[in-house]
C-alpha positions, -999 to +999 in steps of 0.1 A: -695-426+002-688-455+025-689-484+000-679-483-036-671-509-063-642-504-088-641-528-117-629-533-153-653-521-180-636-540-209-617-574-210-595-566-180-560-550-178-576-516-178-555-502-150-576-511-120-546-514-098-536-478-103-571-466-097-574-486-065-540-474-053-549-438-061-579-441-037-560-460-011-551-431+011-588-423+016-600-459+019-602-480+051-607-514+035-599-527+000-617-560-008-609-585-036-643-602-042-637-627-071-611-643-092-577-657-082-541-653-092-553-651-128-558-614-122-529-590-123-525-554-113-495-532-118-491-504-094-464-477-097-455-459-064-427-434-069-400-452-088-412-486-075-433-509-096-454-536-079-471-565-097-499-579-077-518-611-086-539-622-057-535-595-031-558-564-031-540-533-043-548-516-010-520-536+006-496-509-006-515-482+014-503-482+051-536-471+066-557-496+046-569-531+056-567-554+026-593-582+025-596-613+004-633-621+003-652-654+002-657-651-036-620-654-043-602-687-050-568-688-033-536-707-042-519-706-008-484-711-024-490-679-045-504-660-016-474-666+006-450-660-022-466-627-029-466-617+008-430-627+012-420-606-019-437-575-005-422-581+029-388-581+014-395-547-001-406-533+032-443-535+027-463-542+059-487-571+051-498-578+087-533-562+083-544-587+056-577-605+063-587-637+045-623-651+045-626-685+060-652-692+034-629-686+004-621-717-016-586-730-021-568-739-054-551-772-049-524-789-070-550-811-087-569-780-099-538-767-117-532-802-132-568-804-144-566-769-159-535-776-179-544-811-192-579-800-202-565-771-222-540-794-240-568-819-247-590-792-262-563-782-287-576-756-311-609-753-291-591-743-259-604-713-239-570-697-233-570-700-195-540-690-175-535-727-164-535-717-127-564-739-117-590-711-114-617-727-134-615-761-119-615-746-084-647-727-092-662-759-108-655-778-076-672-750-056-703-752-077-702-790-076-700-788-038-667-807-036-645-776-030-620-771-003-624-739+018-598-721+040-617-732+071-612-768+062-575-765+069-584-765+106-601-799+106-579-826+092-606-852+091-630-830+071-601-819+048-591-855+041-627-865+033-632-836+010-599-841-009-607-878-013-642-870-026-628-845-051-602-869-064-625-899-069-638-885-102-607-865-112-584-895-110-607-915-132-605-887-158-567-884-155-561-921-159-587-931-185-591-899-206-559-880-203-535-910-197-521-894-166-510-908-133-536-907-105-531-881-077-526-894-042-551-877-017-527-880+013-500-860-005-525-832-012-537-831+024-502-830+036-493-801+013-524-781+022-519-786+060-485-771+059-501-737+052-526-739+081-506-724+109-491-696+087-525-687+073-544-687+106-535-651+118-551-637+086-583-658+087-615-639+097-652-637+094-647-610+067-685-606+060-690-595+096-660-573+096-670-555+064-706-550+073-696-535+106-671-512+088-698-499+064-723-494+093-696-474+111-692-451+081-658-465+071-648-463+034-648-498+019-636-503-017-645-535-035-619-543-062-628-565-091-604-586-111-605-592-148-633-572-165-669-570-174-666-588-207-649-617-189-678-622-164-690-658-164-727-646-169-723-613-188-691-618-207-682-632-241-690-668-231-673-693-233-641-671-235-646-658-200-633-663-165-651-685-140-665-659-116-686-627-116-663-598-124-693-574-127-707-553-098-731-579-086-701-601-077-690-576-052-721-585-031-720-622-034-682-623-031-680-603+001-713-607+019-722-570+018-757-564+005-764-542-026-783-515-007-750-507+010-731-499-023-731-462-030-710-459-062-698-482-090-667-470-109-658-486-142-621-485-154-618-479-192-586-479-212-585-452-238-582-480-264-591-517-260-570-548-252-577-584-246-556-615-235-565-650-245-590-663-271-624-650-281-640-623-303-626-588-304-643-566-330-618-537-330-586-558-328-558-545-350-533-566-369-513-537-384-487-512-374-512-493-353-519-524-332-482-530-327-477-493-318-504-495-291-488-527-278-453-512-276-462-477-263-488-490-238-465-518-226-493-543-233-480-575-217-501-594-192-490-589-156-500-625-147-497-643-180-467-626-195-485-628-229-487-599-253-522-584-252-542-581-283-548-544-291-575-524-308-593-491-309-618-479-282-651-497-284-680-476-273-705-504-277-687-524-250-685-493-228-722-488-230-728-524-222-706-522-191-725-491-180-757-510-183-749-543-166-729-528-138-750-497-131-719-476-135-719-442-119-685-431-131-656-440-154-618-438-147-602-434-182-567-448-182-537-446-206-548-415-225-511-407-230-506-438-252-527-422-279-504-392-282-490-389-317-519-402-339-532-377-365-566-390-360-580-417-336-607-441-347-635-450-322-659-478-327-694-464-323-714-494-336-711-527-353-722-539-387-737-574-386-751-590-418-753-555-434-772-539-405-759-513-380-761-524-344-754-500-316-758-524-286-738-555-278-756-584-295-767-611-271-762-638-297-726-650-296-725-658-334-735-622-342-708-609-319-682-631-336-691-617-370-695-581-359-675-555-379-666-522-362-682-490-375-657-462-369-658-425-363-625-406-365-616-380-339-587-355-344-556-366-325-529-346-307-491-346-306-485-327-273-470-345-243-499-348-218-481-366-189-475-334-170-512-323-172-527-317-138-562-305-148-586-312-176-578-277-190-541-286-193-549-312-219-547-302-256-581-293-271-582-325-292-575-347-262-602-329-243-625-335-273-616-372-273-625-376-236-658-357-240-667-379-270-660-411-251-680-399-221-710-391-243-708-425-261-703-445-230-732-433-209-715-423-176-693-393-166-655-397-167-643-386-133-606-392-136-581-396-164-548-414-164-521-395-183-491-417-173-482-448-153-472-430-121-494-426-090-495-388-095-500-388-133-538-386-130-563-358-136-591-359-111-622-342-124-647-353-098-638-368-065-647-405-060-649-402-023 
């Protein structure tokens, strides 16, 4: 299995970091292929907890080469802050590779992100304010700044000036803000050039050669399926393709070289930011899930909205990603409920709907149809095999597998690296 994709099958925050790290000892390359520092992974190694925002989780595995692909947008200040923090904790970051075609987040992108959200008021999207969307917008509008531009000051200056021509008009005339000086932006970006150069590579070439040589390459998605710009709950989405297709466009490795696509599913559902969420809870159960699950965004610091498992979303994720397996996380959080509701369908205008509606108005008005599965009270954090789980916990996993449309190959029963039941090997 030389090439596999690992991605979120819900709205992000499913535990992708743990899953990636678990595979790290068997993987030669781990590739971030989309998103920016709006994504956050928490990885627990022994008694150490690491919060990663931009770097691939594989950076914590000594034998692994972490790669930031061309589909990622990079804030260089965040990148070097994260590298420095890991270095201070004894983590070797020297193997990191960064695509020269990856786009940069500049100070004017974060400015535009924040002023636009404030301007929208109650209609705001709920972005992280880190400049991700504006950087991707510039990429599509062909006025983006790429990593390779740092090594030609003339080109860099021309591109920054072109990007600011329109933005300064908006800032001054619509948002009543001071114009941004192009020279200051160029100067700030150039200060990262020398420090970044040792990491810059033709990552597309490197990764294709690695796959052809039989090396194991893991493509790590940020956010989740329902936040994908094309296949998510638009407009309450991120600005990139978090689904499996993004692994190809965001890395330059073709789809015929991908062997396996693994979806990460939380045993319940969470979401950060605005947008529809059919199973969201506003009661004591929702608060208990938030508290027990430690549901606070790694990057945003915001409390996550919590709800019961949504099988409609899981089936959708299986379909649009071509999922071959699931990694079910945080099963331990559900310990203690007498019975556990699972959303098996929606009710929309009095009709039962079992697939995700393509019409956003229908999805906004969808009401969950629940089935209730028997719960368990036994501690499952020490379970090493599926047979070690209580019968009701086993039943819950089997029900989710049947409803979701792909086999569950691993189960997270606690936050630690070793607190995982592996049913079928991913590699």
